[in-house]
PDB file of N, H, CA, C and O in Angstrom:
ATOM      1  N   UNK A   1       0.601  -1.245  -0.114  1.00  0.00           N
ATOM      2  CA  UNK A   1       0.251  -0.143   0.224  1.00  0.00           C
ATOM      3  C   UNK A   1       1.186   1.565   0.077  1.00  0.00           C
ATOM      4  O   UNK A   1       2.117   2.032   0.733  1.00  0.00           O
ATOM      5  N   UNK A   2       0.568   1.984  -0.831  1.00  0.00           N
ATOM      6  H   UNK A   2      -0.188   1.605  -1.364  1.00  0.00           H
ATOM      7  CA  UNK A   2       1.568   3.156  -1.092  1.00  0.00           C
ATOM      8  C   UNK A   2       0.872   4.543  -0.565  1.00  0.00           C
ATOM      9  O   UNK A   2      -0.320   4.737  -0.803  1.00  0.00           O
ATOM     10  N   UNK A   3       1.451   5.251  -0.029  1.00  0.00           N
ATOM     11  H   UNK A   3       2.420   5.092   0.164  1.00  0.00           H
ATOM     12  CA  UNK A   3       1.152   6.379   0.582  1.00  0.00           C
ATOM     13  C   UNK A   3       1.528   7.587   0.047  1.00  0.00           C
ATOM     14  O   UNK A   3       2.634   8.041  -0.248  1.00  0.00           O
ATOM     15  N   UNK A   4       0.275   8.084  -0.037  1.00  0.00           N
ATOM     16  H   UNK A   4      -0.623   7.715   0.203  1.00  0.00           H
ATOM     17  CA  UNK A   4      -0.008   9.144  -1.339  1.00  0.00           C
ATOM     18  C   UNK A   4      -0.169  10.557  -0.803  1.00  0.00           C
ATOM     19  O   UNK A   4      -0.686  11.457  -1.464  1.00  0.00           O
ATOM     20  N   UNK A   5       0.405  10.734   0.705  1.00  0.00           N
ATOM     21  H   UNK A   5       0.825  10.002   1.242  1.00  0.00           H
ATOM     22  CA  UNK A   5       0.026  11.576   1.281  1.00  0.00           C
ATOM     23  C   UNK A   5       1.223  12.276   1.665  1.00  0.00           C
ATOM     24  O   UNK A   5       2.053  11.619   2.294  1.00  0.00           O
ATOM     25  N   UNK A   6       1.519  13.694   1.365  1.00  0.00           N
ATOM     26  H   UNK A   6       0.846  14.228   0.854  1.00  0.00           H
ATOM     27  CA  UNK A   6       2.896  13.889   0.998  1.00  0.00           C
ATOM     28  C   UNK A   6       2.939  15.265   2.443  1.00  0.00           C
ATOM     29  O   UNK A   6       2.081  16.064   2.820  1.00  0.00           O
ATOM     30  N   UNK A   7       4.608  14.944   2.982  1.00  0.00           N
ATOM     31  H   UNK A   7       5.304  14.296   2.675  1.00  0.00           H
ATOM     32  CA  UNK A   7       4.723  16.736   3.774  1.00  0.00           C
ATOM     33  C   UNK A   7       4.388  17.880   3.357  1.00  0.00           C
ATOM     34  O   UNK A   7       4.861  18.283   2.295  1.00  0.00           O
ATOM     35  N   UNK A   8       3.654  18.527   3.966  1.00  0.00           N
ATOM     36  H   UNK A   8       3.270  18.200   4.830  1.00  0.00           H
ATOM     37  CA  UNK A   8       3.475  20.309   3.920  1.00  0.00           C
ATOM     38  C   UNK A   8       4.536  20.926   2.848  1.00  0.00           C
ATOM     39  O   UNK A   8       4.359  21.976   2.231  1.00  0.00           O
ATOM     40  N   UNK A   9       5.683  20.066   2.744  1.00  0.00           N
ATOM     41  H   UNK A   9       5.827  19.213   3.245  1.00  0.00           H
ATOM     42  CA  UNK A   9       6.957  20.918   2.380  1.00  0.00           C
ATOM     43  C   UNK A   9       6.872  20.754   0.798  1.00  0.00           C
ATOM     44  O   UNK A   9       7.220  21.609  -0.017  1.00  0.00           O
ATOM     45  N   UNK A  10       6.288  19.358   0.482  1.00  0.00           N
ATOM     46  H   UNK A  10       6.006  18.663   1.144  1.00  0.00           H
ATOM     47  CA  UNK A  10       5.541  18.880  -1.306  1.00  0.00           C
ATOM     48  C   UNK A  10       4.808  19.225  -1.359  1.00  0.00           C
ATOM     49  O   UNK A  10       4.484  19.401  -2.534  1.00  0.00           O
ATOM     50  N   UNK A  11       3.958  19.605  -0.523  1.00  0.00           N
ATOM     51  H   UNK A  11       4.220  19.462   0.431  1.00  0.00           H
ATOM     52  CA  UNK A  11       2.661  20.027  -1.428  1.00  0.00           C
ATOM     53  C   UNK A  11       2.360  21.324  -1.012  1.00  0.00           C
ATOM     54  O   UNK A  11       1.834  21.386   0.100  1.00  0.00           O
ATOM     55  N   UNK A  12       2.548  22.376  -1.598  1.00  0.00           N
ATOM     56  H   UNK A  12       2.975  22.326  -2.501  1.00  0.00           H
ATOM     57  CA  UNK A  12       2.511  23.625  -2.053  1.00  0.00           C
ATOM     58  C   UNK A  12       1.337  24.158  -1.753  1.00  0.00           C
ATOM     59  O   UNK A  12       1.317  25.362  -1.500  1.00  0.00           O
ATOM     60  N   UNK A  13       0.024  23.342  -1.710  1.00  0.00           N
ATOM     61  H   UNK A  13       0.040  22.363  -1.915  1.00  0.00           H
ATOM     62  CA  UNK A  13      -1.215  23.864  -1.774  1.00  0.00           C
ATOM     63  C   UNK A  13      -1.303  24.133  -0.059  1.00  0.00           C
ATOM     64  O   UNK A  13      -1.526  25.231   0.450  1.00  0.00           O
ATOM     65  N   UNK A  14      -1.082  22.916   0.647  1.00  0.00           N
ATOM     66  H   UNK A  14      -0.900  22.024   0.233  1.00  0.00           H
ATOM     67  CA  UNK A  14      -0.992  22.200   2.098  1.00  0.00           C
ATOM     68  C   UNK A  14      -0.488  23.720   2.805  1.00  0.00           C
ATOM     69  O   UNK A  14      -1.030  24.683   3.348  1.00  0.00           O
ATOM     70  N   UNK A  15       0.824  23.301   2.452  1.00  0.00           N
ATOM     71  H   UNK A  15       1.265  22.519   2.011  1.00  0.00           H
ATOM     72  CA  UNK A  15       1.651  24.830   2.768  1.00  0.00           C
ATOM     73  C   UNK A  15       0.968  26.377   3.065  1.00  0.00           C
ATOM     74  O   UNK A  15       1.058  26.968   4.142  1.00  0.00           O
ATOM     75  N   UNK A  16       0.291  26.866   1.893  1.00  0.00           N
ATOM     76  H   UNK A  16       0.217  26.386   1.018  1.00  0.00           H
ATOM     77  CA  UNK A  16      -0.243  27.652   1.651  1.00  0.00           C
ATOM     78  C   UNK A  16      -1.595  27.799   2.783  1.00  0.00           C
ATOM     79  O   UNK A  16      -1.683  28.808   3.483  1.00  0.00           O
ATOM     80  N   UNK A  17      -2.545  26.760   2.862  1.00  0.00           N
ATOM     81  H   UNK A  17      -2.473  25.940   2.294  1.00  0.00           H
ATOM     82  CA  UNK A  17      -3.487  26.446   4.159  1.00  0.00           C
ATOM     83  C   UNK A  17      -2.767  26.718   5.336  1.00  0.00           C
ATOM     84  O   UNK A  17      -3.257  27.463   6.184  1.00  0.00           O
ATOM     85  N   UNK A  18      -1.810  26.270   5.467  1.00  0.00           N
ATOM     86  H   UNK A  18      -1.412  25.665   4.778  1.00  0.00           H
ATOM     87  CA  UNK A  18      -1.640  26.341   6.805  1.00  0.00           C
ATOM     88  C   UNK A  18      -0.758  27.288   7.200  1.00  0.00           C
ATOM     89  O   UNK A  18      -0.463  27.216   8.393  1.00  0.00           O
ATOM     90  N   UNK A  19      -0.087  28.413   6.392  1.00  0.00           N
ATOM     91  H   UNK A  19      -0.327  28.472   5.423  1.00  0.00           H
ATOM     92  CA  UNK A  19       0.534  29.401   6.895  1.00  0.00           C
ATOM     93  C   UNK A  19      -1.001  30.730   7.154  1.00  0.00           C
ATOM     94  O   UNK A  19      -1.302  31.331   8.185  1.00  0.00           O
ATOM     95  N   UNK A  20      -1.571  30.779   5.968  1.00  0.00           N
ATOM     96  H   UNK A  20      -1.326  30.291   5.130  1.00  0.00           H
ATOM     97  CA  UNK A  20      -3.668  30.899   6.118  1.00  0.00           C
ATOM     98  C   UNK A  20      -3.698  30.719   7.591  1.00  0.00           C
ATOM     99  O   UNK A  20      -3.806  31.597   8.448  1.00  0.00           O
ATOM    100  N   UNK A  21      -3.651  30.180   7.655  1.00  0.00           N
ATOM    101  H   UNK A  21      -3.564  29.467   6.960  1.00  0.00           H
ATOM    102  CA  UNK A  21      -4.610  29.345   8.786  1.00  0.00           C
ATOM    103  C   UNK A  21      -4.053  30.074   9.946  1.00  0.00           C
ATOM    104  O   UNK A  21      -4.825  30.870  10.483  1.00  0.00           O
ATOM    105  N   UNK A  22      -2.485  29.921  10.592  1.00  0.00           N
ATOM    106  H   UNK A  22      -1.858  29.275  10.156  1.00  0.00           H
ATOM    107  CA  UNK A  22      -1.384  30.749  11.136  1.00  0.00           C
ATOM    108  C   UNK A  22      -1.736  31.895  11.431  1.00  0.00           C
ATOM    109  O   UNK A  22      -1.722  32.262  12.606  1.00  0.00           O
ATOM    110  N   UNK A  23      -2.245  32.951  10.118  1.00  0.00           N
ATOM    111  H   UNK A  23      -2.256  32.654   9.163  1.00  0.00           H
ATOM    112  CA  UNK A  23      -2.261  34.085   9.617  1.00  0.00           C
ATOM    113  C   UNK A  23      -3.396  34.901  10.395  1.00  0.00           C
ATOM    114  O   UNK A  23      -3.393  35.971  11.004  1.00  0.00           O
ATOM    115  N   UNK A  24      -4.397  33.907  10.103  1.00  0.00           N
ATOM    116  H   UNK A  24      -4.399  33.038   9.608  1.00  0.00           H
ATOM    117  CA  UNK A  24      -5.966  34.055  11.088  1.00  0.00           C
ATOM    118  C   UNK A  24      -5.674  33.855  12.427  1.00  0.00           C
ATOM    119  O   UNK A  24      -5.421  34.942  12.946  1.00  0.00           O
ATOM    120  N   UNK A  25      -5.623  33.227  12.961  1.00  0.00           N
ATOM    121  H   UNK A  25      -5.829  32.344  12.540  1.00  0.00           H
ATOM    122  CA  UNK A  25      -4.995  32.927  14.273  1.00  0.00           C
ATOM    123  C   UNK A  25      -4.423  34.207  14.580  1.00  0.00           C
ATOM    124  O   UNK A  25      -5.239  35.002  15.047  1.00  0.00           O
ATOM    125  N   UNK A  26      -3.213  34.640  14.446  1.00  0.00           N
ATOM    126  H   UNK A  26      -2.551  33.994  14.067  1.00  0.00           H
ATOM    127  CA  UNK A  26      -2.621  35.679  15.076  1.00  0.00           C
ATOM    128  C   UNK A  26      -3.442  37.198  14.728  1.00  0.00           C
ATOM    129  O   UNK A  26      -3.227  38.277  15.280  1.00  0.00           O
ATOM    130  N   UNK A  27      -4.309  36.941  13.782  1.00  0.00           N
ATOM    131  H   UNK A  27      -4.484  36.064  13.333  1.00  0.00           H
ATOM    132  CA  UNK A  27      -4.885  37.816  13.524  1.00  0.00           C
ATOM    133  C   UNK A  27      -6.097  38.310  14.401  1.00  0.00           C
ATOM    134  O   UNK A  27      -6.340  39.438  14.831  1.00  0.00           O
ATOM    135  N   UNK A  28      -6.901  36.923  14.557  1.00  0.00           N
ATOM    136  H   UNK A  28      -6.703  36.007  14.207  1.00  0.00           H
ATOM    137  CA  UNK A  28      -7.998  36.803  15.949  1.00  0.00           C
ATOM    138  C   UNK A  28      -7.495  37.445  17.030  1.00  0.00           C
ATOM    139  O   UNK A  28      -7.980  38.455  17.540  1.00  0.00           O
ATOM    140  N   UNK A  29      -6.436  36.811  17.415  1.00  0.00           N
ATOM    141  H   UNK A  29      -6.042  35.991  17.001  1.00  0.00           H
ATOM    142  CA  UNK A  29      -5.492  37.263  18.614  1.00  0.00           C
ATOM    143  C   UNK A  29      -5.342  38.655  18.841  1.00  0.00           C
ATOM    144  O   UNK A  29      -5.527  39.119  19.966  1.00  0.00           O
ATOM    145  N   UNK A  30      -4.989  39.439  17.772  1.00  0.00           N
ATOM    146  H   UNK A  30      -4.838  39.063  16.858  1.00  0.00           H
ATOM    147  CA  UNK A  30      -4.816  41.064  17.775  1.00  0.00           C
ATOM    148  C   UNK A  30      -6.124  41.340  17.795  1.00  0.00           C
ATOM    149  O   UNK A  30      -6.426  42.100  18.715  1.00  0.00           O
ATOM    150  N   UNK A  31      -7.263  40.900  16.919  1.00  0.00           N
ATOM    151  H   UNK A  31      -7.018  40.282  16.172  1.00  0.00           H
ATOM    152  CA  UNK A  31      -8.876  41.731  17.308  1.00  0.00           C
ATOM    153  C   UNK A  31      -9.084  41.627  18.262  1.00  0.00           C
ATOM    154  O   UNK A  31      -9.422  42.644  18.867  1.00  0.00           O
ATOM    155  N   UNK A  32      -9.006  40.252  19.040  1.00  0.00           N
ATOM    156  H   UNK A  32      -8.731  39.426  18.549  1.00  0.00           H
ATOM    157  CA  UNK A  32      -9.270  40.475  20.468  1.00  0.00           C
ATOM    158  C   UNK A  32      -8.483  40.957  21.877  1.00  0.00           C
ATOM    159  O   UNK A  32      -8.966  41.244  22.972  1.00  0.00           O
ATOM    160  N   UNK A  33      -7.301  40.937  21.495  1.00  0.00           N
ATOM    161  H   UNK A  33      -6.908  40.704  20.605  1.00  0.00           H
ATOM    162  CA  UNK A  33      -6.681  41.986  22.352  1.00  0.00           C
ATOM    163  C   UNK A  33      -7.198  43.535  22.025  1.00  0.00           C
ATOM    164  O   UNK A  33      -7.034  44.239  23.022  1.00  0.00           O
ATOM    165  N   UNK A  34      -7.819  44.313  20.824  1.00  0.00           N
ATOM    166  H   UNK A  34      -7.952  43.742  20.015  1.00  0.00           H
ATOM    167  CA  UNK A  34      -7.916  45.451  20.736  1.00  0.00           C
ATOM    168  C   UNK A  34      -9.093  45.596  21.002  1.00  0.00           C
ATOM    169  O   UNK A  34      -9.414  46.750  21.287  1.00  0.00           O
ATOM    170  N   UNK A  35     -10.350  44.378  21.024  1.00  0.00           N
ATOM    171  H   UNK A  35     -10.090  43.440  20.793  1.00  0.00           H
ATOM    172  CA  UNK A  35     -11.297  44.722  21.581  1.00  0.00           C
ATOM    173  C   UNK A  35     -11.500  44.827  23.143  1.00  0.00           C
ATOM    174  O   UNK A  35     -12.374  45.467  23.728  1.00  0.00           O
ATOM    175  N   UNK A  36     -10.131  43.773  23.884  1.00  0.00           N
ATOM    176  H   UNK A  36      -9.421  43.253  23.409  1.00  0.00           H
ATOM    177  CA  UNK A  36     -10.354  43.915  25.185  1.00  0.00           C
ATOM    178  C   UNK A  36      -9.362  45.697  25.867  1.00  0.00           C
ATOM    179  O   UNK A  36      -9.641  46.156  26.975  1.00  0.00           O
ATOM    180  N   UNK A  37      -8.792  46.061  25.368  1.00  0.00           N
ATOM    181  H   UNK A  37      -8.565  45.688  24.468  1.00  0.00           H
ATOM    182  CA  UNK A  37      -8.174  47.240  25.507  1.00  0.00           C
ATOM    183  C   UNK A  37      -9.266  48.270  25.093  1.00  0.00           C
ATOM    184  O   UNK A  37      -9.320  49.278  25.797  1.00  0.00           O
ATOM    185  N   UNK A  38     -10.002  48.187  24.228  1.00  0.00           N
ATOM    186  H   UNK A  38      -9.959  47.368  23.656  1.00  0.00           H
ATOM    187  CA  UNK A  38     -11.493  48.868  24.044  1.00  0.00           C
ATOM    188  C   UNK A  38     -12.241  49.381  25.207  1.00  0.00           C
ATOM    189  O   UNK A  38     -12.599  50.505  25.559  1.00  0.00           O
ATOM    190  N   UNK A  39     -12.433  47.490  25.973  1.00  0.00           N
ATOM    191  H   UNK A  39     -12.143  46.577  25.687  1.00  0.00           H
ATOM    192  CA  UNK A  39     -12.812  47.606  26.794  1.00  0.00           C
ATOM    193  C   UNK A  39     -13.126  48.051  28.208  1.00  0.00           C
ATOM    194  O   UNK A  39     -14.056  48.416  28.926  1.00  0.00           O
ATOM    195  N   UNK A  40     -11.303  47.716  28.196  1.00  0.00           N
ATOM    196  H   UNK A  40     -10.547  47.419  27.613  1.00  0.00           H
ATOM    197  CA  UNK A  40     -10.943  48.000  29.469  1.00  0.00           C
ATOM    198  C   UNK A  40     -10.837  49.766  29.714  1.00  0.00           C
ATOM    199  O   UNK A  40     -10.975  50.140  30.879  1.00  0.00           O
ATOM    200  N   UNK A  41     -10.585  50.890  28.583  1.00  0.00           N
ATOM    201  H   UNK A  41     -10.473  50.587  27.637  1.00  0.00           H
ATOM    202  CA  UNK A  41     -10.719  52.066  28.754  1.00  0.00           C
ATOM    203  C   UNK A  41     -12.101  52.602  28.931  1.00  0.00           C
ATOM    204  O   UNK A  41     -12.327  53.699  29.441  1.00  0.00           O
ATOM    205  N   UNK A  42     -13.041  51.761  28.478  1.00  0.00           N
ATOM    206  H   UNK A  42     -12.857  50.869  28.064  1.00  0.00           H
ATOM    207  CA  UNK A  42     -14.250  52.625  28.573  1.00  0.00           C
ATOM    208  C   UNK A  42     -14.951  52.636  30.293  1.00  0.00           C
ATOM    209  O   UNK A  42     -15.566  53.492  30.929  1.00  0.00           O
ATOM    210  N   UNK A  43     -14.373  50.874  30.688  1.00  0.00           N
ATOM    211  H   UNK A  43     -13.873  50.178  30.171  1.00  0.00           H
ATOM    212  CA  UNK A  43     -14.381  50.460  32.276  1.00  0.00           C
ATOM    213  C   UNK A  43     -14.018  52.032  33.161  1.00  0.00           C
ATOM    214  O   UNK A  43     -14.732  52.782  33.827  1.00  0.00           O
ATOM    215  N   UNK A  44     -12.536  52.059  32.772  1.00  0.00           N
ATOM    216  H   UNK A  44     -11.957  51.450  32.231  1.00  0.00           H
ATOM    217  CA  UNK A  44     -11.375  53.156  33.580  1.00  0.00           C
ATOM    218  C   UNK A  44     -12.434  54.610  33.390  1.00  0.00           C
ATOM    219  O   UNK A  44     -12.483  55.682  33.993  1.00  0.00           O
ATOM    220  N   UNK A  45     -13.179  54.051  32.293  1.00  0.00           N
ATOM    221  H   UNK A  45     -13.140  53.180  31.803  1.00  0.00           H
ATOM    222  CA  UNK A  45     -13.649  55.710  31.973  1.00  0.00           C
ATOM    223  C   UNK A  45     -14.958  56.153  33.271  1.00  0.00           C
ATOM    224  O   UNK A  45     -15.081  57.114  34.031  1.00  0.00           O
ATOM    225  N   UNK A  46     -15.700  55.011  33.041  1.00  0.00           N
ATOM    226  H   UNK A  46     -15.600  54.231  32.423  1.00  0.00           H
ATOM    227  CA  UNK A  46     -17.053  55.049  33.644  1.00  0.00           C
ATOM    228  C   UNK A  46     -16.543  55.008  35.212  1.00  0.00           C
ATOM    229  O   UNK A  46     -16.941  55.777  36.087  1.00  0.00           O
ATOM    230  N   UNK A  47     -15.487  53.848  35.400  1.00  0.00           N
ATOM    231  H   UNK A  47     -15.164  53.224  34.689  1.00  0.00           H
ATOM    232  CA  UNK A  47     -14.819  54.238  37.055  1.00  0.00           C
ATOM    233  C   UNK A  47     -14.631  55.270  37.450  1.00  0.00           C
ATOM    234  O   UNK A  47     -14.932  55.545  38.611  1.00  0.00           O
ATOM    235  N   UNK A  48     -14.123  56.092  36.693  1.00  0.00           N
ATOM    236  H   UNK A  48     -13.878  55.869  35.750  1.00  0.00           H
ATOM    237  CA  UNK A  48     -13.336  57.512  37.154  1.00  0.00           C
ATOM    238  C   UNK A  48     -14.887  58.117  37.231  1.00  0.00           C
ATOM    239  O   UNK A  48     -15.372  58.010  38.357  1.00  0.00           O
ATOM    240  N   UNK A  49     -15.549  58.589  36.468  1.00  0.00           N
ATOM    241  H   UNK A  49     -15.155  58.676  35.553  1.00  0.00           H
ATOM    242  CA  UNK A  49     -16.705  59.404  36.346  1.00  0.00           C
ATOM    243  C   UNK A  49     -18.133  59.058  37.263  1.00  0.00           C
ATOM    244  O   UNK A  49     -19.071  59.808  37.529  1.00  0.00           O
ATOM    245  N   UNK A  50     -17.909  57.629  37.629  1.00  0.00           N
ATOM    246  H   UNK A  50     -17.146  57.019  37.413  1.00  0.00           H
ATOM    247  CA  UNK A  50     -18.967  57.303  38.809  1.00  0.00           C
ATOM    248  C   UNK A  50     -18.019  58.086  40.545  1.00  0.00           C
ATOM    249  O   UNK A  50     -18.401  58.875  41.409  1.00  0.00           O
ATOM    250  N   UNK A  51     -16.659  57.284  40.309  1.00  0.00           N
ATOM    251  H   UNK A  51     -16.348  56.643  39.607  1.00  0.00           H
ATOM    252  CA  UNK A  51     -15.932  57.715  41.700  1.00  0.00           C
ATOM    253  C   UNK A  51     -16.096  59.325  42.048  1.00  0.00           C
ATOM    254  O   UNK A  51     -15.913  59.693  43.208  1.00  0.00           O
ATOM    255  N   UNK A  52     -16.482  60.375  40.903  1.00  0.00           N
ATOM    256  H   UNK A  52     -16.630  60.076  39.960  1.00  0.00           H
ATOM    257  CA  UNK A  52     -16.310  61.775  41.246  1.00  0.00           C
ATOM    258  C   UNK A  52     -17.661  61.765  41.906  1.00  0.00           C
ATOM    259  O   UNK A  52     -17.797  61.975  43.112  1.00  0.00           O
ATOM    260  N   UNK A  53     -18.781  61.482  40.983  1.00  0.00           N
ATOM    261  H   UNK A  53     -18.671  61.311  40.003  1.00  0.00           H
ATOM    262  CA  UNK A  53     -20.446  61.149  41.522  1.00  0.00           C
ATOM    263  C   UNK A  53     -20.153  60.772  43.142  1.00  0.00           C
ATOM    264  O   UNK A  53     -20.344  61.553  44.075  1.00  0.00           O
ATOM    265  N   UNK A  54     -19.687  59.505  43.246  1.00  0.00           N
ATOM    266  H   UNK A  54     -19.532  58.871  42.488  1.00  0.00           H
ATOM    267  CA  UNK A  54     -20.229  58.794  44.320  1.00  0.00           C
ATOM    268  C   UNK A  54     -19.606  59.934  45.184  1.00  0.00           C
ATOM    269  O   UNK A  54     -20.337  60.528  45.977  1.00  0.00           O
ATOM    270  N   UNK A  55     -18.245  60.278  45.065  1.00  0.00           N
ATOM    271  H   UNK A  55     -17.650  59.796  44.421  1.00  0.00           H
ATOM    272  CA  UNK A  55     -17.176  61.064  46.699  1.00  0.00           C
ATOM    273  C   UNK A  55     -18.248  61.986  46.964  1.00  0.00           C
ATOM    274  O   UNK A  55     -18.522  62.048  48.163  1.00  0.00           O
ATOM    275  N   UNK A  56     -19.113  62.907  46.026  1.00  0.00           N
ATOM    276  H   UNK A  56     -18.891  62.857  45.052  1.00  0.00           H
ATOM    277  CA  UNK A  56     -20.043  63.838  46.106  1.00  0.00           C
ATOM    278  C   UNK A  56     -21.140  63.808  46.891  1.00  0.00           C
ATOM    279  O   UNK A  56     -21.500  64.645  47.719  1.00  0.00           O
ATOM    280  N   UNK A  57     -21.810  62.469  46.480  1.00  0.00           N
ATOM    281  H   UNK A  57     -21.517  61.789  45.807  1.00  0.00           H
ATOM    282  CA  UNK A  57     -22.727  62.083  47.408  1.00  0.00           C
ATOM    283  C   UNK A  57     -22.611  61.751  48.779  1.00  0.00           C
ATOM    284  O   UNK A  57     -23.528  61.799  49.599  1.00  0.00           O
ATOM    285  N   UNK A  58     -21.318  61.377  49.011  1.00  0.00           N
ATOM    286  H   UNK A  58     -20.573  61.338  48.345  1.00  0.00           H
ATOM    287  CA  UNK A  58     -20.654  61.354  50.354  1.00  0.00           C
ATOM    288  C   UNK A  58     -20.276  62.477  50.821  1.00  0.00           C
ATOM    289  O   UNK A  58     -20.392  62.428  52.045  1.00  0.00           O
ATOM    290  N   UNK A  59     -19.844  63.567  50.450  1.00  0.00           N
ATOM    291  H   UNK A  59     -19.750  63.607  49.455  1.00  0.00           H
ATOM    292  CA  UNK A  59     -19.846  65.030  50.941  1.00  0.00           C
ATOM    293  C   UNK A  59     -20.734  65.309  51.793  1.00  0.00           C
ATOM    294  O   UNK A  59     -20.676  65.544  53.000  1.00  0.00           O
ATOM    295  N   UNK A  60     -22.010  65.241  50.667  1.00  0.00           N
ATOM    296  H   UNK A  60     -22.058  65.050  49.687  1.00  0.00           H
ATOM    297  CA  UNK A  60     -23.248  66.101  50.543  1.00  0.00           C
ATOM    298  C   UNK A  60     -23.772  65.295  52.038  1.00  0.00           C
ATOM    299  O   UNK A  60     -24.161  65.998  52.971  1.00  0.00           O
ATOM    300  N   UNK A  61     -23.744  63.811  52.165  1.00  0.00           N
ATOM    301  H   UNK A  61     -23.429  63.239  51.407  1.00  0.00           H
ATOM    302  CA  UNK A  61     -24.048  63.309  53.033  1.00  0.00           C
ATOM    303  C   UNK A  61     -23.536  63.409  54.700  1.00  0.00           C
ATOM    304  O   UNK A  61     -24.182  63.290  55.741  1.00  0.00           O
ATOM    305  N   UNK A  62     -21.934  63.712  54.417  1.00  0.00           N
ATOM    306  H   UNK A  62     -21.409  63.809  53.571  1.00  0.00           H
ATOM    307  CA  UNK A  62     -20.959  64.064  55.330  1.00  0.00           C
ATOM    308  C   UNK A  62     -21.648  65.988  55.981  1.00  0.00           C
ATOM    309  O   UNK A  62     -21.832  66.462  57.103  1.00  0.00           O
ATOM    310  N   UNK A  63     -21.727  66.241  55.327  1.00  0.00           N
ATOM    311  H   UNK A  63     -21.577  65.856  54.416  1.00  0.00           H
ATOM    312  CA  UNK A  63     -22.251  67.532  55.430  1.00  0.00           C
ATOM    313  C   UNK A  63     -23.598  67.949  56.316  1.00  0.00           C
ATOM    314  O   UNK A  63     -23.661  68.886  57.112  1.00  0.00           O
ATOM    315  N   UNK A  64     -24.544  67.115  56.013  1.00  0.00           N
ATOM    316  H   UNK A  64     -24.493  66.354  55.366  1.00  0.00           H
ATOM    317  CA  UNK A  64     -25.887  66.894  56.463  1.00  0.00           C
ATOM    318  C   UNK A  64     -25.800  66.864  57.323  1.00  0.00           C
ATOM    319  O   UNK A  64     -26.106  67.804  58.057  1.00  0.00           O
ATOM    320  N   UNK A  65     -25.178  65.406  57.848  1.00  0.00           N
ATOM    321  H   UNK A  65     -24.929  64.642  57.252  1.00  0.00           H
ATOM    322  CA  UNK A  65     -24.752  65.118  59.202  1.00  0.00           C
ATOM    323  C   UNK A  65     -24.292  66.114  60.358  1.00  0.00           C
ATOM    324  O   UNK A  65     -24.738  66.471  61.449  1.00  0.00           O
ATOM    325  N   UNK A  66     -23.048  66.413  59.479  1.00  0.00           N
ATOM    326  H   UNK A  66     -22.686  66.123  58.593  1.00  0.00           H
ATOM    327  CA  UNK A  66     -22.703  67.697  60.493  1.00  0.00           C
ATOM    328  C   UNK A  66     -23.400  69.190  60.865  1.00  0.00           C
ATOM    329  O   UNK A  66     -23.058  69.924  61.792  1.00  0.00           O
ATOM    330  N   UNK A  67     -24.559  69.449  59.803  1.00  0.00           N
ATOM    331  H   UNK A  67     -24.836  68.853  59.050  1.00  0.00           H
ATOM    332  CA  UNK A  67     -25.043  70.728  60.127  1.00  0.00           C
ATOM    333  C   UNK A  67     -26.509  69.757  61.056  1.00  0.00           C
ATOM    334  O   UNK A  67     -27.384  70.600  61.256  1.00  0.00           O
ATOM    335  N   UNK A  68     -26.740  69.056  61.339  1.00  0.00           N
ATOM    336  H   UNK A  68     -26.029  68.372  61.177  1.00  0.00           H
ATOM    337  CA  UNK A  68     -27.874  68.127  61.917  1.00  0.00           C
ATOM    338  C   UNK A  68     -27.669  68.998  63.453  1.00  0.00           C
ATOM    339  O   UNK A  68     -26.522  69.291  63.792  1.00  0.00           O
ATOM    340  N   UNK A  69     -28.544  69.281  64.109  1.00  0.00           N
ATOM    341  H   UNK A  69     -29.475  69.043  63.834  1.00  0.00           H
ATOM    342  CA  UNK A  69     -29.331  69.388  65.865  1.00  0.00           C
ATOM    343  C   UNK A  69     -28.400  68.258  66.205  1.00  0.00           C
ATOM    344  O   UNK A  69     -28.191  67.136  65.745  1.00  0.00           O
ATOM    345  N   UNK A  70     -27.696  69.331  67.653  1.00  0.00           N
ATOM    346  H   UNK A  70     -27.866  70.242  68.027  1.00  0.00           H
ATOM    347  CA  UNK A  70     -26.680  68.320  68.591  1.00  0.00           C
ATOM    348  C   UNK A  70     -27.984  67.363  68.937  1.00  0.00           C
ATOM    349  O   UNK A  70     -27.814  66.145  68.882  1.00  0.00           O
ATOM    350  N   UNK A  71     -29.240  67.874  69.281  1.00  0.00           N
ATOM    351  H   UNK A  71     -29.378  68.863  69.326  1.00  0.00           H
ATOM    352  CA  UNK A  71     -30.203  67.218  69.681  1.00  0.00           C
ATOM    353  C   UNK A  71     -30.245  65.758  69.056  1.00  0.00           C
ATOM    354  O   UNK A  71     -29.891  64.677  69.526  1.00  0.00           O
ATOM    355  N   UNK A  72     -30.753  66.073  67.942  1.00  0.00           N
ATOM    356  H   UNK A  72     -31.041  66.951  67.560  1.00  0.00           H
ATOM    357  CA  UNK A  72     -30.612  64.709  66.942  1.00  0.00           C
ATOM    358  C   UNK A  72     -29.550  63.795  67.192  1.00  0.00           C
ATOM    359  O   UNK A  72     -29.757  62.611  67.459  1.00  0.00           O
ATOM    360  N   UNK A  73     -28.335  64.345  67.108  1.00  0.00           N
ATOM    361  H   UNK A  73     -28.167  65.306  66.891  1.00  0.00           H
ATOM    362  CA  UNK A  73     -26.928  63.786  67.564  1.00  0.00           C
ATOM    363  C   UNK A  73     -27.348  62.719  68.874  1.00  0.00           C
ATOM    364  O   UNK A  73     -26.994  61.540  68.874  1.00  0.00           O
ATOM    365  N   UNK A  74     -28.050  63.257  69.829  1.00  0.00           N
ATOM    366  H   UNK A  74     -28.338  64.215  69.829  1.00  0.00           H
ATOM    367  CA  UNK A  74     -27.768  62.252  71.132  1.00  0.00           C
ATOM    368  C   UNK A  74     -28.233  61.061  71.205  1.00  0.00           C
ATOM    369  O   UNK A  74     -29.079  60.839  70.339  1.00  0.00           O
ATOM    370  N   UNK A  75     -28.053  60.360  71.771  1.00  0.00           N
ATOM    371  H   UNK A  75     -27.366  60.541  72.474  1.00  0.00           H
ATOM    372  CA  UNK A  75     -28.950  59.514  72.020  1.00  0.00           C
ATOM    373  C   UNK A  75     -29.151  59.035  73.236  1.00  0.00           C
ATOM    374  O   UNK A  75     -28.300  58.760  74.082  1.00  0.00           O
ATOM    375  N   UNK A  76     -30.615  58.916  73.315  1.00  0.00           N
ATOM    376  H   UNK A  76     -31.306  59.139  72.628  1.00  0.00           H
ATOM    377  CA  UNK A  76     -30.928  59.067  75.299  1.00  0.00           C
ATOM    378  C   UNK A  76     -31.389  57.505  75.783  1.00  0.00           C
ATOM    379  O   UNK A  76     -31.652  57.276  76.963  1.00  0.00           O
TER     380      UNK A  76
END
């Protein structure tokens, strides 16, 4: 029985298909990395924006507690 399957070195079509597959994998990896970078930038922006708003809310609560009458702050 004769082996008709040739290694990739002797079969140009197989070599081209292999290179195309490897290039495609590398391209996909780069695309996923870019998507991840964009999502990370958006998340950091949202956290920074929300951080400022949350800080403002806590400052308002703190000032309201500080300005409350002394009788309301004491426990009986």
